[in-house]
C-alpha positions in Angstrom: -98.9 173.3 -24.6 -97.3 174.0 -28.0 -94.5 176.5 -28.3 -95.8 179.7 -30.0 -94.9 180.1 -33.7 -91.8 182.2 -34.2 -92.9 185.7 -35.6 -91.6 186.6 -39.0 -91.6 189.8 -41.0 -94.7 188.6 -42.9 -96.7 187.7 -39.7 -95.8 191.0 -38.0 -97.1 192.9 -41.0 -100.2 190.7 -41.2 -101.0 190.9 -37.4 -100.6 194.7 -37.4 -102.8 195.2 -40.4 -105.5 193.1 -38.8 -105.4 195.4 -35.8 -105.6 198.4 -38.2 -109.0 197.0 -39.5 -108.0 194.7 -42.3 -109.4 191.2 -41.3 -107.4 189.4 -44.0 -104.1 191.0 -43.1 -104.1 193.6 -45.9 -103.4 193.4 -49.6 -100.1 192.4 -51.2 -99.3 196.1 -51.7 -100.1 196.9 -48.0 -97.9 194.0 -46.9 -95.0 195.3 -48.9 -95.4 198.8 -47.4 -95.8 197.4 -43.9 -92.5 195.5 -44.2 -90.8 198.8 -45.1 -92.2 200.3 -41.9 -90.4 197.5 -40.0 -87.2 198.7 -41.6 -88.1 202.2 -40.4 -88.6 200.9 -36.9 -84.9 199.7 -36.8 -83.9 203.3 -37.3 -86.2 204.4 -34.5 -84.6 201.9 -32.1 -81.1 202.9 -33.1 -81.9 206.6 -32.8 -83.3 206.0 -29.3 -80.2 204.2 -28.3 -78.1 207.0 -29.6 -80.2 209.5 -27.8 -79.5 207.9 -24.4 -75.9 207.0 -25.5 -76.4 203.3 -24.7 -75.5 200.0 -26.4 -78.0 197.2 -26.5 -77.2 193.8 -25.1 -79.3 192.2 -27.8 -76.8 193.6 -30.4 -73.6 192.4 -28.7 -71.6 190.3 -31.2 -68.1 188.8 -31.8 -66.0 188.8 -34.9 -62.7 187.3 -35.7 -59.9 188.6 -37.9 -56.2 188.1 -38.6 -53.3 190.5 -38.5 -50.7 191.0 -41.3 -47.1 191.5 -40.6 -46.1 195.2 -40.7 -49.8 196.4 -41.0 -51.2 198.3 -38.0 -54.7 199.4 -39.2 -57.7 197.1 -39.3 -61.4 197.6 -40.3 -64.2 197.2 -37.8 -66.8 194.6 -38.7 -69.1 195.7 -41.5 -72.2 196.0 -39.2 -70.3 197.6 -36.3 -71.7 200.5 -34.3 -69.1 200.5 -31.5 -66.2 198.2 -30.6 -66.1 197.0 -27.0 -62.8 195.2 -26.9 -60.0 193.8 -29.1 -58.1 190.7 -28.1 -54.9 189.1 -29.6 -55.0 185.4 -30.2 -51.8 183.2 -30.4 -51.1 179.5 -30.6 -48.2 177.2 -31.0 -50.0 174.7 -33.2 -50.2 176.0 -36.8 -50.1 174.4 -40.2 -51.9 174.2 -43.6 -55.2 172.5 -43.5 -55.6 169.6 -46.0 -59.4 170.0 -46.1 -61.9 172.6 -44.8 -65.7 172.5 -44.6 -68.1 174.5 -42.5 -68.2 171.7 -39.9 -64.7 170.2 -39.9 -61.1 171.1 -40.6 -58.6 168.4 -41.5 -55.3 169.5 -39.9 -51.8 169.1 -41.4 -50.5 165.5 -41.7 -47.7 166.3 -39.2 -49.9 168.0 -36.6 -49.0 166.6 -33.2 -51.7 168.1 -30.9 -53.6 165.6 -28.8 -57.3 165.3 -28.7 -57.3 166.4 -25.0 -55.4 169.6 -25.9 -57.3 170.4 -29.1 -60.9 169.9 -27.9 -62.5 173.1 -26.5 -60.0 175.4 -28.1 -60.7 178.0 -30.8 -59.3 177.3 -34.3 -58.9 180.2 -36.7 -58.0 180.2 -40.4 -55.1 182.6 -40.9 -54.8 182.6 -44.7 -56.7 181.5 -47.9 -60.2 182.4 -49.0 -61.5 181.4 -45.5 -59.1 183.8 -43.7 -60.6 185.1 -40.4 -63.1 182.3 -40.0 -63.0 180.8 -36.5 -64.9 178.3 -34.4 -64.5 175.9 -31.5 -63.1 172.4 -31.8 -65.8 170.2 -30.3 -64.2 166.9 -31.3 -60.7 165.9 -32.6 -59.5 162.6 -34.0 -55.7 162.6 -33.6 -55.4 159.7 -36.1 -57.4 161.2 -39.0 -56.5 164.8 -38.0 -60.1 165.8 -38.4 -61.2 168.6 -36.1 -65.0 168.9 -35.8 -66.0 172.5 -35.2 -69.1 174.0 -33.5 -70.8 176.3 -34.5 -70.4 176.0 -38.3 -67.8 178.1 -40.0 -69.2 181.3 -41.6 -67.9 180.9 -45.1 -69.7 178.6 -47.5 -68.1 175.2 -48.0 -67.5 175.9 -51.7 -65.5 179.0 -50.9 -62.6 177.1 -49.3 -59.8 176.4 -51.8 -57.2 174.3 -49.9 -54.9 177.2 -49.2 -56.1 177.8 -45.7 -53.5 177.9 -42.9 -54.8 177.5 -39.3 -53.9 178.4 -35.8 -55.2 176.6 -32.7 -55.5 179.3 -30.0 -53.9 178.7 -26.6 -53.3 182.3 -25.6 -55.9 185.1 -25.4 -54.8 188.6 -24.5 -57.1 191.6 -24.1 -55.4 194.7 -25.5 -55.5 198.0 -23.7 -57.6 200.7 -25.3 -56.2 204.2 -25.6 -57.2 207.5 -27.1 -55.7 207.8 -30.6 -53.8 210.9 -29.6 -51.6 208.7 -27.3 -50.4 207.0 -30.4 -49.8 210.3 -32.2 -47.6 211.4 -29.3 -45.5 208.1 -29.5 -42.0 208.8 -30.6 -41.9 205.7 -32.8 -45.5 204.7 -33.7 -44.3 202.2 -36.4 -42.3 200.1 -33.9 -42.9 196.5 -34.8 -43.5 193.8 -32.1 -46.4 191.9 -30.6 -49.3 194.3 -30.2 -50.4 195.2 -26.6 -52.7 198.3 -27.3 -55.5 199.3 -29.7 -56.6 202.8 -30.7 -60.0 203.7 -32.2 -59.4 206.0 -35.2 -61.2 209.1 -36.5 -62.0 210.7 -33.2 -60.5 212.8 -30.5 -62.0 211.0 -27.5 -61.6 207.3 -26.7 -65.1 207.1 -25.3 -66.7 208.1 -28.6 -68.2 205.6 -31.1 -66.0 203.8 -33.6 -65.8 205.3 -37.1 -64.7 202.4 -39.1 -61.3 201.1 -38.1 -58.7 200.7 -35.2 -55.0 200.7 -35.0 -52.7 198.3 -33.1 -49.5 199.1 -31.3 -46.8 198.0 -31.7 -47.3 197.2 -35.4 -47.8 193.4 -35.6 -44.5 191.6 -36.3 -46.3 188.3 -37.2 -49.6 186.7 -38.0 -51.9 186.8 -35.0 -55.6 186.2 -34.6 -58.0 189.0 -33.5 -61.2 188.7 -31.5 -63.4 191.8 -31.7 -66.3 192.2 -29.3 -68.6 194.9 -30.6 -72.1 196.2 -30.8 -74.1 195.9 -34.0 -75.6 198.9 -35.8 -79.1 197.6 -36.2 -79.8 199.8 -39.3 -77.2 197.7 -41.1 -78.8 194.4 -40.4 -80.9 192.8 -43.2 -84.5 192.1 -42.4 -84.1 188.5 -43.5 -80.9 187.8 -41.4 -80.8 185.3 -38.6 -80.3 188.1 -36.1 -83.5 189.8 -37.2 -85.4 186.5 -37.1 -84.3 186.3 -33.4 -85.3 189.9 -32.7 -88.7 189.6 -34.3 -89.9 187.7 -31.2 -88.2 190.1 -28.7 -89.3 193.2 -30.6 -92.7 191.9 -31.6 -94.8 194.5 -29.5 -92.6 197.3 -30.9 -92.9 196.3 -34.5 -96.6 195.7 -34.3 -97.2 199.1 -33.0 -95.0 200.7 -35.6 -96.9 199.2 -38.5 -100.2 199.8 -36.8 -99.7 203.6 -36.2 -98.3 204.1 -39.7 -101.2 202.4 -41.3 -103.8 204.2 -39.2 -102.2 207.5 -40.2 -102.2 206.5 -43.8 -105.9 205.7 -43.4 -106.4 209.2 -41.9 -107.5 207.8 -38.5 -105.6 210.7 -36.9 -106.7 210.3 -33.2 -106.0 206.5 -33.0 -102.9 206.9 -35.1 -101.4 209.5 -32.7 -102.2 207.4 -29.7 -100.5 204.3 -31.2 -97.5 206.4 -32.2 -97.1 207.6 -28.7 -97.4 204.0 -27.4 -94.7 202.9 -29.9 -92.1 205.4 -28.9 -92.8 204.8 -25.2 -92.2 201.1 -25.8 -89.0 201.8 -27.7 -87.7 204.0 -24.9 -88.6 201.4 -22.3 -86.9 198.6 -24.3 -83.7 200.6 -24.9 -83.4 201.6 -21.2 -84.1 198.0 -20.1 -81.8 196.3 -22.6 -78.8 198.6 -22.3 -75.4 197.2 -21.5 -73.5 198.1 -18.3 -70.9 200.7 -19.2 -67.5 199.1 -19.5 -64.6 200.4 -17.4 -61.3 200.6 -19.3 -59.9 197.1 -19.5 -56.2 196.8 -18.8 -54.1 194.1 -20.5 -55.0 190.7 -19.1 -53.6 187.3 -19.6 -55.7 184.1 -19.8 -54.9 180.4 -20.0 
């Protein structure tokens, strides 16, 4: 039996309009409007999650960054709703890459790490136009110094300019989260050393949502990698993104109902439109409550590897 075709924005709009009474899937204008209603559905899902104060497992993501010596404040990922954890990444094997593509990094000519030690570790670019890009070394040739990485690096190949320094991570430390007031009450908040704590900024309660950035303490005294686990704000995700393409299958029943009830109301089929609207919001509520993440307990500093 063939695998069902992956739903897309266009097929969701077409299928919903057919249910609304348009056998051909609606006109080009109706298709455009229907796709805008899918955008509206993202807001409905986010609002329902906010109503129940939950984060959705489907929107859990990881981002990487790099610290700067003597700088303590760092931005959350651009699509961030709430940060789950911040980890500090360190490694003894560092150098300047001689070549970087999305699938491979050629390490420095004097790099002495063995294939056995390199393979399986995270490598992060700590400077250059590709700064903050990270991936896992899936294969390493100690003779050619070529480290194959999986998955592909995020930055387009043409964006790398040969100035990228790298770090092979061999130490991963989860930082302790505190209320930002704890930092305000610190006698010397600008003390410089290896960070061990992080503080969400712009709020008075450590359990509140993030508002754009976090602060590290002590202030970094060197270049370290950062791994940020976080939940995505779905309203900031493009309808054509890879994440949305994945969610179209999972959210298919919700999105079909959204377009259907909006078209029925536009066609002045009030009774059926109201019934489908009620079904849509019930489906959204069920989805949000079934997909919610387990609330995280405060994580103390932990050492791995």
